[in-house]
Structures are given as C-alpha cells and as structure tokens.
N, C-alpha and C positions, 0 to 999 in steps of 0.2 A: 571113676577113672581120673587119673591125674595127667594132664597134658603138659609137656615140657615146651615152653615157648622159647625159640632161639632167635638170635639177632639175624634178621634177614639181610641180604645183600642190597645196599642202597643203589649200587650201580657198578659198572666195570671199573676196575683198578682201585676200588675202595675196600680195604680189608679190616679197618678198625673204626669204631664209632665210640661215642661217649654218651652216657646217660645225662642228658641235659636237665630233665625235670620229670619226676613221677607225678602223674595226674590222679593217681589213686594211692591208697594206703595199704600196707600189708594187712591181709585179712578181709579186705573189702570184697563185696560181691560185684562182679563185672558182667557185662553182657557182650555178646559177640559183636565185633567190629567197633566197640567202644574204644576211643583213643585213651590208652593207659599211660603213655609216656611220650616225651619228645627226645629224639636222639640226634646228636650232632655228628656229622662227618666233617671232613676237611673242605667240603664244598657246599653243604646245605644243612638245614635243620629239617628233620622229617618226623612225621607222626608214626607212632607204633600202635596199631590197633590190636585188640584182643582177638585171639583166634577161636575162642569159644566162650560160652557163658559159664560162670562158676565163681568159686572163692579163690582169690589170687594170693600167692605167696611170692614176695619179691626176693630175688636172688642177687640183686646188685643195688648199690646206692647211687644217689646223684653224684656225678663227677667221676664215676668209675669208667675206665676205658675197657672196652670189650671187643673181641674179634668177631667177625662174621661167623655165625654158627654156634657161638657160646649161648648157654642157657641163661636167659634173663629173668624168667619168672616161671612159676608153676600155676596151673589153673585146675582146681578140683571141680570137675564137671558134675560130680554128684551133688554139689551144692547149688547147681544152677536154678533149682526150683525156689531157692530162697530169694533170688532176685525178683521172681514174679510176686511172691508174697509181700516183699517190701514195697514193690511198686503199686500193689493193690490196696495198701493201707488207706483207710479213709482219712481224707484231709481234716474232717471234723474231729476225729480222735486226736490227731496231732495238735490241733488248736486247743482241745481240752487239756491236754498234757501241759502245753505251754502256759495255760492260765493258772495251773497249780504251782508254778514257779514263784517263790517268794521274791518280790522285786528288790528288797533291800538286803537280800542274803548275798554276801560276797564270799566266793570260794577261797579258802586259804591257799596262799602261794606255797608251792613245794620247792625247796631250795636245799642244796647240799650244804653241810656244815662249813666246808672250806669257802664256798661261794658266799655264804652269809657273812663270814669273818672279813673277807675282802671287801664286800659291799659296805660293811660297817666302817672299816678303816678308811675307805675312800668317800664316805658320806653319801652313798648312793641309796636311794629309796628302792627297795626290791620290787615294789609295785610298778616301777617304771622300766623294769628290765624285761626285754623280750626274749623268749626262749622257743627254739624249734621243737624241743622235746617235752617230756612230761615234767622234768625238773629243770630248775635254773642251775647251770653249772658254772665253774670258774671261768670258762671261755666266754659265756654269756655276759658275765659281770665285767670282764676286761674289755669288752667291746664298748662299754659305756664309760665315757671319760667326763668327769664332772667339770663344769666351767670354772675358770679361774676366779677365785674370790667367793665362790659359793660353797656352802657346806652340805646341803642336802639335795635340793631340787635343781632343775635346769641342766641336766646332764647333756653332753654332746656325744653323739654316736659316731663311731668310726667303723665302717664296714670293710671287710676284706673278703673277697671271693675269688675263686679260681676262674681264670679266663676260659671261655668255651673253646672246644677244639677248633671251631670255625675261626674264631678271633685269633687263636694262636697261629693257625695256618696262614691267615692273612698277614699277621705280623711278620712271620718268617719270610713270606714272599716279598713283602715290602723292603725288608732289610736286605734280602738277597739281590733285589734290583739295584740298590745303591752299591753293593759290594761286587756284583758280578757283571754289570753292564756299564757301558760308557754313555750314560744318559745325559742328554742335553735338551734344552727347551728353546724353541723359537716362537716369536710372537708376531701378531698382526692385529688389525682391527677391521671390522666389517660394518658397513652401513646397511641396516635392515629395513630401510624405507619401503622397498618394493615388496618385501614379504608382508609387511604391515598392510600395504595396499591390497594385496591379493587376499589376505585373511579377512580384511574388513568387507570385501566385496562378496566373498564366497563362503565364509565360515558358517553362516546360518544354514545355507542349503546343504553344505557338506555334512554338518552335524545331523540334520534331519534325515539325510539319506543313509549315512553310515553309522550313526549312533555314537560317534566320537568327535572330539574337537579337532579342528585343523590347527595343529600346533607348530612350533618351530622345529621339533625333532625330525619331522618328515623331510623338511627342506635341507636340514643339515645332513641327515642320513643319505639323501640322494646326492648332495654335493660331495660327501666323503666317498661314496662308491665310485663316482666319476673320477675323483682325484686319485683313487687307488688304481684305477685303470691306466691313468696317465703316468703314475709313479709307482710301479709294481714293487719296488724294493721296500716301500713302506708297508706293503701287505705280505711281508716275508718274515721268516723266523730263522734263528740259528739253532742248529742241532749238532753239537760237537764241532766238527770241522766242515759241516755241510750247511748250505742255505736251502731252506724249504720255501718255495713260492707257491702261490695259490691263484687260480684263475676265477675265483669266486670271492665274495665278500661276506663273511659271517661277522656281523658287527655286535660286539658286546656293549650293552647299554648299562651304565652304572645306575643302580637303584638303591636308595636307602630303605632298609626294612627294620623290623624289630630286633633282628640279630646282627645288625650292622650293614655295611655296604656289600651288595651282591651285584654280579654282572651277568644277567641272563643274556642269551645270544639270539640275535635276529638273523635267522638262516637265509642265505641267498638274497641278501638285501638288495643286490644290484638288479634283481628281477622283480622286486615288489613295487606296486603302485604306491602313490602317496597315501591312499586310504588303507591299503594293506599294512603299510609301515605303522601308521597311527593305531590301527586296531591291534596289531601284534605287540607293540610297545605297551599299550594299555593292559593287554592280557598278562604279559610277563610281569609288569609292575604290580598288578593286583595280586598275582600269585606270590610274589615276594612279600608283599605286605600282609597277606593273610596266611603266610607260612605254608602254602600249598605248592611251592615251586619244586620241580623235580631236578634230579642230578643231571638228566639229559639236557634240560633247559640251560644249565650252567656250564656245560662241557663244550670245549672248543672255543671258537672265536679267533678271528685273524687280526682284528683291530678294535679299539675301544673308543667310545664317546662318553665323556663325563660332563654333566651339566651342573656345575657348581653355582650357576646363576640362580637356580631355584631357591638357594639358601642365602642369596645376597652377595655372593663372592664377586668381586670386581676383577680380580686378576690372581692367577695362581700358576704353579708349575705342577701339573698332574704327573703322577708316578705311573710308569709303564706297568701294564698288567701282564706279567710273564706267562708263557714264553713269547708273547707278542713283542713287536718291535716299535709300536707307536700307539699314542693315545691323543685324542683331540680334547682339549678343555674348552668348554663353553662357559660364558660368564653372564652376569646380569646386563640388562639393556638399559642404558642411560641416555637421556636426551642431552646431547652435547653440541656445542658450536663447532662447526668444521668449515673449511674453505671449499666452496663449490663454484667453479667458473669465476673465480676472483671475488666472490661474495661470501659473506658469513651466513650460514644457515644452521638451524637447529635440527639435528637428525638423530634417530634412534641408533646408537652405536653400541657395538659389543667387541670387547677384546677377546681374541681367540688365541689359543696356545697349542703347539704341537710338541710333546715330549717324545724323543725318539732315541733308539740305540745307535750311537755313532759307529759301532763296529760294523754295522750292515747298511746303514743309511748315511750317505754323504750330505754335507751341508746344502749343496745346491738342490738335492732331491727333497730335503725337508722344507726348504724355503719355497720351492716350486709347488710342493703339495699344498702348503698352507695358502699360497696365493690362489691355487685352483679352487680350494674350498671357499675362499673369499669371493672369487669371481662367481661361483655358483649361487651363493646366498645373496649377492648384491644384484644379480640379474637373473633371477630364477626363471622368468618367463622365456627368455631366449636360450639360456644355457641348460637348464634342467627340464624345460617343458617344450622345447622346440617351437616356441611361439604359440602353443595351443594349450592355454591354461585350463579351460573347461574340460577338454578331453583328458588332460593329464590328471585332473581331479575327479574324473569319472562323472561329470555333471552335464555332459552334452546329450 
C-alpha cells in the first residue's frame, strides 16, 4: 500500500509552506513518527513526521513552495519490514565490513566534462570542490573562487542560498513598518540598583522553589503591563480606519533562535506572577531554540519587549512588530557615574527605548509610558510589589 503524505495545516490563516530541509533521502526506509523534513511557514519552522513506516519517495525538493494539502511524499508501507531488518543488523557485522575497507583507496571524483574544463581554466583542484549530488557540476565549480595570485590551491568559497520563507516574511514586515507607519523612538534611562538588591537577596530561594532564575525580564514585563494600563493607546492597533484597543496585555518576547528572531507571546501577562512570567519565558525561549515552537505560541501579541542587551547592545531604535503599535527596547547594564542627591555615585544603568507608531500614539503618551516603565523598574518594591516583596515573589 502506498500512502500519500500531504502538507498539514500548520495553523489558522497559513495556506502555504516551504520545504526547508529534507532529513531523509529519496528511497530511504522511514519509521512512523520519524521526522522526515522541516517546513517553513511565514511564522515558524515546524517538523514534518512520517505518517507510517515504509520506503519514502520524495515529491518535492528543498526550497519548493507548497500549499496546504499538496502531496509532499509517498510512503510504500509494504517495505516497512525492511526497516526492522535494517535496525536488527548486528553491529559486529558492520564493524567487519568497515575493516575490509582499504585505508589508502581514494574513490575517483565524478565530474562533468564542462565542469572539469572550467576547473582547469580557473586552476581549481577538483578534490577541493564540494558537491551536493553524485557528480560535480558547473554550478559547483563556479561557487569556488580561487584566491588572487594563486594558481591551484587556496580557493575562496562564495555561497548563495535562498532565504527561508520565515526570513522573507520578516524582511517584508520590517520594510513595511518603515513604509507604512510613522515610527518614532523616544529614550530614557533607568537605575536598576533596587532590582539588583532584590535579586541578590532572593534569587537563590526563588530558583530553588521555582526552578528558574529571578531575571530582569519579569520586572520589566510587570512594569510594561502597568504602563499599558496607564497609557492604553500604546496597547492599541490600527486596522484600516479603526483603532483596536485591548483590556489585556499579550506581550511578545523577542527570542533569537536557529531560524532567526522570533516573538513568542506571553498571554495575559498582566495577571501573571513574577514566577509565572519567568517560567513561561523560559518555556517559550527553549521551544524557539529547539525548534519546537508552535504557530499558536507566535500568534497575536499586543506589545513587544526586545532585550538587545543580552548581545551587548548599549542603545538602539527597535522596529515595531506589526500590526502592534509599540515595542520596548532593553539594553545592556553598565556601571556608570550619576548624580544622586548632589553626589556622584556608580549605579547599574540601562538605556531604554520605546519605538511607537505616531499615527495612533501621541508624543506625550509615548514619553509618559516610558517614564512609567522607568518608575516601575527603579522602585519595584513599592510600585510593582505594593511593598510586599516576598509575597510578590511567592516566597512567604
């Protein structure tokens, strides 16, 4: 029996995907639920598991765009027994076979006549040319550029590859922000001394109880949700000629992963405790990095927080994550001298930035919002915790 595997629906509103990478070859024996490919949508990279065991026939190539419901491969289930026999082979037999290989025998390189002529003209050693197929082709040779002044060895490689669907979509959205919004950025700075004091006093007990670190993101998330309540226009979006406002805060958290920057969403952040914020951020970040993030995790969001400080950024102008109207940029923490009550003191300082859509957010709203965030992180005990630090951290 031959099973036709079709492209599944990754989520609502997604109708097209791209084959990012095949993890098996045409004719391989696969087992049920084995991951056979990675597929890119405009929101995330997802694994494609085999629906049955058997011999696979690929019906698409890497980089092909396919619609949901298209046939992506065939699986001949009558060959499923072969996978069992392959897996049951004795390891000792494999070792014996390997021992019979002549160590000094080098397999002759297969190359097309045209590719051989081009390599000869350019002085390129064919043994240094990498090929994805069985033969070295003209395109493989042209990717190898010999270094200036050299005749044979020391080639320089220039790679050209198609952008993934996810990266293309991100690029389109970033360009559209510049072209379709009136984006401005306002800046301020925050003294994080009191957060340092709280973390120093309670981070060990917090980590032991909840299994996560007491980081800066929970303080900034709680400060942002408070500021969004005070300045609701920052938590709004434009849809045509209408403004959409929200009485909840779904905070998108920028996370760097193998496929680039993603923004999983922290749902109802205004209701979460400090511990719940830290645990959920860790879960979402881990899922991004091990490529198990779901489309649902990436969908929605009313406001974004981006922490460029983890990469060492001191100051930046973050770009709005459409269709949202605002994004907070966090940066690295630097011990700097500042004036405190007429005296110079060294304090842990961070520059913070708010990029916003001026079509919907006025200047006084943006400045007021950023000051509210500053107030929250500079005096978390009184403003974010109502004077009850241990209770807010769940340690009482």
